[in-house]
N, C-alpha and C positions, 0 to 999 in steps of 0.2 A: 504494499500500499504506499503511496506517496502522499506526503503531507503538502498542503498549500503553503505557498511562501509565507514566512513569518510565523509559522507554528511548528515547523520542523524542529525536532529536538526537545520540545517541551513535553512535559508529562501530561498526557490527556486528562488525568484526573483533575488538573488545575485549570482546564480550559473554561473560558466564558462562552456564552452563546455564539459570539462571532467566531472564536476559534473552532468550536465544535462543528459549526456549519461549513467553514472553509475546509477543515480537515476531512469532513465526511464526503466531500465531492471527490470521488476517485477517478472520474472520467467526464470529459465534455466533448461535444462534437457539434459544429455549426454546419447546417446543410441547407442549400438553396434549392427549392423545388420550383423550377421555372414554369413547368407545365401546370403545376397546381397553384402557382402564384403564391408560394408560402416560404417563409424562412423558418427553419427548425432549430431550436437549441435542444440538444439531447444530452441529458445529464445522468450520470450514475452516482447515487448517493448511498453510502454505507449507513444504514439506519441504526447501526449499533452505536453510532457517535452523535447523530443528529436525526431528528425527524423531518419529514417533508414539510410539516407545519412550521417548524423552526426556520427552514430554508425561506419560506415565504414571509415570515415575520421580518427577516433581514433584507430580503431582496425584492419585495413586492413593488416598491416604487421604481426599481430598475427594470422589472419586467414590464411595467406600464410604459416606461420610456422605450423599451424595445418594440412594444406594439406600435407606438407612435412613429418611431423611426421606420419600421417596416411599411407602414401606411404611406409615408413619404416616397418610398421606393415602389409603391404599387403592389405590395406584398402583404400577406397576412402573417403575423407572428404566431408561432406555435411552439409550445414547450412540452417536452416529454421527460418524465423522470422515471428511472428504472423501468423503461420500456412502456410506460403508461402515459398517454396524452393527458396533460393537466390543463392546458390552455389551448 
């Protein structure tokens, strides 16, 4: 498992919510589906460290901005976490 920058080497027991959320994201992939007119952010989250709900507590405002940016490009923003579409 790779830790997010800034949390590597720390003891996970002492993580705050930001550290837990960043540490729990073990994979990310951005995909543009031109035919479907969508941009996908696909994340893998290790729920042993953080819940999907905690992810949204930290990143909801950024996800909304992603949606607005996608609209400017004529696309729809979609988010999948652990293989499940959530937006």
